[in-house]
C-alpha atoms as one frame of an Amber mdcrd trajectory, in Angstrom:
protein
-236.831  33.158  -7.564-236.791  34.088  -3.877-235.288  32.772  -0.671-236.717
  32.797   2.833-234.611  33.915   5.800-235.636  32.835   9.292-234.594  34.780
  12.389-233.125  32.787  15.238-235.155  34.374  18.047-238.487  33.965  19.807
-241.434  35.663  18.085-242.480  37.522  21.262-238.975  38.976  21.605-239.056
  40.176  17.989-242.560  41.614  18.387-241.472  43.591  21.470-239.224  45.645
  19.146-242.232  46.530  16.991-243.539  48.728  19.834-240.902  51.461  19.599
-242.003  55.092  19.279-242.121  56.318  15.648-239.319  58.830  16.194-237.095
  56.142  17.743-237.756  53.878  14.744-236.785  56.659  12.319-233.583  57.273
  14.299-232.648  53.585  14.024-233.201  53.583  10.258-230.984  56.662   9.912
-228.300  54.981  12.032-228.471  51.892   9.815-227.879  54.100   6.778-224.930
  55.842   8.445-223.474  52.459   9.428-223.537  51.612   5.708-221.257  54.593
   5.013-224.068  56.810   3.716-223.125  60.445   3.214-226.714  61.462   2.512
-229.850  60.102   4.194-233.346  61.243   3.214-236.418  60.508   5.334-239.744
  61.243   3.627-243.347  60.846   4.726-245.720  60.049   1.881-249.201  61.323
   2.722-252.667  60.676   1.328-255.181  63.384   0.247-256.437  63.634   3.841
-252.928  64.459   5.087-252.340  61.192   6.961-249.111  59.215   6.493-249.484
  56.457   3.877-245.847  55.364   3.692-242.411  56.135   5.119-239.312  56.081
   2.931-235.707  56.228   4.131-233.183  56.373   1.286-229.391  56.549   1.453
-226.344  56.509  -0.824-224.331  54.053   1.274-222.701  50.770   0.313-225.980
  48.827   0.499-226.913  45.749   2.519-224.520  42.864   2.063-227.018  40.215
   0.966-224.199  37.681   0.633-224.412  37.446   4.402-228.168  38.047   4.575
-228.651  34.968   6.738-226.523  36.552   9.458-227.607  40.155   8.785-231.340
  39.425   8.876-231.363  35.947  10.400-229.968  36.741  13.844-230.966  38.989
  16.697-228.336  39.989  19.243-225.383  38.991  17.075-224.976  41.821  14.594
-221.817  41.761  12.457-221.287  45.328  13.637-220.342  44.053  17.079-216.937
  43.045  15.690-216.655  45.958  13.264-214.123  48.676  14.023-215.735  51.229
  11.747-217.687  51.678   8.548-216.255  50.017   5.469-215.100  53.088   3.538
-214.735  56.070   5.861-214.134  54.140   9.114-216.807  56.130  10.917-217.918
  54.778  14.264-220.599  52.067  14.024-223.841  52.508  15.925-225.585  49.122
  15.660-224.408  46.259  17.835-227.417  44.015  18.449-229.201  43.762  15.091
-232.381  45.373  16.434-232.642  48.333  14.063-234.279  46.477  11.184-237.053
  45.204  13.470-237.846  48.679  14.775-238.915  49.568  11.226-242.085  47.575
  11.957-242.949  50.128  14.638-243.786  52.401  11.683-245.785  49.983   9.539
-246.762  46.371   8.987-244.885  45.801   5.702-241.219  46.746   5.251-239.170
  46.440   2.070-235.428  46.983   1.824-234.502  47.785  -1.798-230.733  47.674
  -1.828-227.896  47.825  -4.354-224.395  46.632  -3.510-221.176  46.097  -5.428
-220.393  42.444  -6.097-216.977  42.184  -7.674-217.035  44.725 -10.486-220.823
  44.765 -10.857-223.704  46.548  -9.121-226.445  44.144  -8.061-229.887  45.062
  -6.677-231.962  42.968  -4.293-235.243  43.271  -2.443-235.819  41.990   1.082
-239.382  42.033   2.410-240.857  41.379   5.829-244.353  41.500   7.322-245.427
  42.173  10.884-247.834  39.215  10.690-244.885  36.887  10.075-242.298  38.045
  12.620-238.869  36.651  11.990-239.428  35.648   8.335-237.930  37.661   5.452
-238.172  37.106   1.678-235.044  37.768  -0.378-235.646  38.231  -4.126-233.199
  37.269  -6.835-230.638  39.778  -8.041-230.996  42.298 -10.862-228.613  44.858
 -12.331-228.293  48.083 -10.352-227.138  51.621 -11.153-225.695  52.977  -7.866
-225.126  51.640  -4.383-227.490  52.477  -1.560-230.626  51.334   0.223-234.237
  52.457   0.248-236.414  51.270   3.121-240.076  51.545   2.114-242.694  51.050
   4.832-246.422  50.642   4.182-249.505  49.629   6.208-248.433  52.572   8.313
-249.578  52.767  11.931-251.751  55.620  13.152-249.173  56.943  15.624-246.862
  57.800  12.699-248.931  60.959  12.273-246.928  62.287  15.243-244.047  62.729
  12.768-246.080  65.148  10.636-245.039  68.104  12.801-241.872  68.591  10.743
-240.525  71.379  12.956-240.758  69.205  16.069-239.374  66.115  14.332-236.427
  67.977  12.790-235.640  69.567  16.161-235.620  66.172  17.902-233.483  64.587
  15.192-231.065  67.546  15.285-230.615  67.099  19.030-230.114  63.343  18.606
-227.486  63.603  15.831-225.887  66.931  16.853-222.492  65.637  17.997-222.294
  62.991  15.253-222.922  65.594  12.538-220.289  67.835  14.111-217.783  64.941
  14.125-218.589  64.018  10.507-219.390  67.308   8.708-219.656  65.641   5.286
-222.788  63.732   6.371-226.205  65.136   5.415-229.590  64.107   6.838-232.930
  65.417   5.533-236.462  65.050   6.829-239.164  65.853   4.261-236.564  67.951
   2.446-235.571  69.931   5.563-231.886  69.651   6.586-231.427  67.986   9.971
-228.657  70.105  11.429-228.237  71.768  14.817-226.804  74.873  13.117-230.243
  75.887  11.829-232.195  75.280  15.046-229.675  76.205  17.735-229.584  79.577
  19.452-226.168  79.338  21.114-223.491  76.779  22.055-221.188  76.969  25.084
-218.282  74.700  26.062-217.004  73.964  29.578-214.496  71.666  31.246-215.828
  69.400  33.983-213.528  68.017  36.693-214.910  65.510  39.193-213.741  65.294
  42.836-211.686  62.264  41.782-209.849  64.311  39.138-211.585  62.875  36.065
-212.273  65.341  33.249-214.975  65.695  30.622-216.070  68.296  28.094-219.531
  69.797  28.546-221.244  71.331  25.536-224.551  73.113  26.137-226.658  73.783
  23.072-229.538  76.190  23.568-232.304  75.781  21.015-234.394  78.462  19.340
-237.653  76.755  20.228-239.072  74.434  22.853-239.588  70.778  21.966-240.442
  67.573  23.785-236.892  66.194  23.788-235.207  69.198  25.386-233.698  69.426
  28.849-231.693  66.204  28.417-228.192  65.336  29.585-226.420  63.194  26.983
-223.291  61.110  27.607-221.129  60.719  24.505-217.758  59.384  23.429-215.077
  61.618  21.868-216.340  60.694  18.375-219.692  62.327  19.108-221.488  59.022
  19.559-224.374  59.290  22.014-224.248  56.479  24.552-226.919  57.347  27.106
-229.362  60.147  27.813-231.455  61.166  30.798-233.225  64.265  32.142-230.618
  66.844  33.144-232.390  67.642  36.421-231.753  71.351  35.791-234.168  74.032
  34.653-232.992  77.150  32.900-235.147  79.453  35.004-236.993  81.033  32.089
-237.906  77.773  30.410-235.178  78.062  27.772-234.821  74.899  25.704-231.399
  73.195  25.836-229.467  69.927  25.645-226.301  69.290  27.676-223.751  66.965
  26.020-221.074  65.473  28.276-218.141  64.042  26.303-215.280  61.845  27.545
-213.190  58.903  26.252-214.093  57.190  29.534-217.817  56.936  28.736-217.730
  54.081  26.161-216.202  51.804  28.813-218.745  52.895  31.425-221.505  52.305
  28.883-220.218  48.795  28.151-220.398  48.085  31.895-224.003  49.446  32.012
-222.744  51.990  34.555-224.193  55.059  32.816-227.762  53.836  33.173-227.155
  53.227  36.893-227.134  56.997  37.245-226.212  58.191  40.758-225.990  54.623
  42.081-222.546  54.438  40.453-220.061  56.645  42.389-217.999  57.509  39.308
-221.053  58.476  37.257-222.455  60.417  40.222-219.281  62.510  40.272-219.799
  63.482  36.622-223.495  64.185  37.191-222.971  66.405  40.240-220.338  68.572
  38.561-222.319  68.777  35.323-225.467  69.980  37.094-223.466  72.661  38.883
-221.909  73.796  35.604-225.287  73.956  33.821-226.771  76.012  36.670-223.788
  78.380  36.610-224.148  78.679  32.837-227.725  79.927  32.987-227.000  82.084
  36.023-224.243  83.859  34.085-226.702  84.594  31.298-229.200  86.106  33.695
-231.639  83.336  32.798-231.289  81.360  35.997-232.213  81.850  39.631-230.354
  84.132  42.000-227.090  83.031  43.649-229.013  82.541  46.904-231.585  80.317
  45.181-228.855  78.381  43.381-227.028  77.754  46.643-230.182  76.428  48.286
-231.061  74.346  45.249-227.660  72.652  45.476-228.110  72.104  49.214-231.543
  70.581  48.646-230.202  68.270  45.933-227.689  66.883  48.445-230.336  66.234
  51.127-231.963  62.869  51.611-235.694  62.452  51.055-236.317  62.443  54.819
-234.301  65.631  55.298-236.295  67.363  52.558-239.585  66.246  54.136-238.470
  67.588  57.510-237.470  70.935  55.981-240.794  71.174  54.147-242.666  70.543
  57.412-240.696  73.311  59.175-241.417  75.790  56.362-245.117  74.873  56.493
-245.225  75.500  60.274-243.478  78.845  59.875-245.976  79.849  57.172-248.894
  79.005  59.487-247.303  80.994  62.328-247.395  84.126  60.170
């Protein structure tokens, strides 16, 4: 016997979430597992004889999906129960999900998604299966309960999309996931994440870490942690805003180059950032005066960091780079025109 769950949202809004990048979809599934108090999360790509991805499996040992509130868990978009949650059920770790979008991003990986979950109901372990199809956005089938052996959830995705083959470069994928979960894994050292059997941990892929204290002109403080990576990857060179619990709130290009092309991520941590994030101030970038203060001082600190390692430009070049960054677009155009005229005069 099964039950149908209908999502209270427009189909086009739901379908827009199906267009996430494969890596972003994997990240959301890992976050969902961590929000369920998982201590171990395993992401595996199942390939066919030709080497293409046939299925994606994300398995965890968390508390499982609470199917007793499946109508609210799967039947709403924008009203996740996690919005009111103060932490995970057992370990009180910080919750990531707030809008109930993560489960829909699974369809960015494939057209059929099954959640095979086991939860504790009273003194018993009960297993359920929830299934959704891309062709029927907003409709989920919940199967009747059966006896389970241990709590946890396995998300199994089939009818995989061609762009999932971008995940097959395990070195690149692990590096990106390590950068994404670096501060969280440092805050919660008992958590383990694996991709195709490879541990997702910054310790393995990082070259060096350096900590600094940032003070804005207004007197606000933040901790800056720069992680330099052993290899280049597409997600490097980012500036990440995070709360004191290691939760990443917003990321953007750092606007700083290391001089030699060294790969790095700059993490800026402050208890002030969750409030700024809630006000959508972090994404306003330099348009918000308070955020601009953090950005300006962070860029200076990152430049000084690489200069001190002999991997950055000279002090003269750094000084002019800072001056140029403070100029308006018109001032930079005027300076470029003067330099061009001087070059012609030679």
